[in-house]
N, C-alpha and C positions, 0 to 999 in steps of 0.2 A: 688520798685522789677521788676525782670526782667524776662522775658518770664522762664526762670526756674526754679523760684520759686512762679510760679503759680499753687495754689493747680488745679485740674484735675476732671474734672463736674463728680457726680456718671451719671454713666452709666444707658439709660435708663430701660435696660432686668439687672434683678438680679437674682444668682444662690440663693440655699433656705440660707447660709448659711450670703450671704450679704443682703438677703433681711429682715432675723432673725436682725439682726444687725440693717439692717436701722431704724426698730421698736423697735428697745430699747429692743427686747427678747432674751430668749435661743433659739438656733434651735432645742429641743424638744417640750417647746411650741406651736414653730411654726409651728413644724409638726403636731400635736394633732390638733391646730387651722386649718391649713387647711385641713386635713383629717374628718374632724368636716361641713364643708362647710360654716366657719364661714368666711377667705379670701379669697381673689380673688383666685381664680383659675390660675395654672401655663399654660405657654406657652411651648410646647416641641418642642426643636432644635436636632434633631435629640435623643441621649441616655438624652441631657440634658431636666432639666425643668427651665427654666426662667419665675420672677415675672414682669409685667410690676412695675415699679417704680410708675407713674401717679395712677393707679388702687391701689397702697400703699397707695397712701397717699388719696385715696377718702375713704377711708377706714378707716382710721386716720381720715378725716373729720366728716365723723359718728360716728365715736365713742362720737367724740368731741360735736357732734349735730354741726356741723356749715353746715353737708353737709345730701342730701334725706337720710330715711333712705329705706335697705332694708336685707329682712328677709334672704336671700342665697346670693352665689354671681355663683350660677351655670348658670343663662342667662348673664354675663359678662365673 
């Protein structure tokens, strides 16, 4: 396999659509969870909202019982 065939790594910061896809849920469901503060909150980059992939991974770990549980993502 040459370099041109290697898959690109997933970016660290994801827009709403990509973050929803990364979690395997629809954009509408993602937005509802975000507004209910059950998801990590995004970083603001100008007018763009970007979610940290590592925080999304921690969120999934907590749902799976792998990591410590948090009642809210306000502090992150």
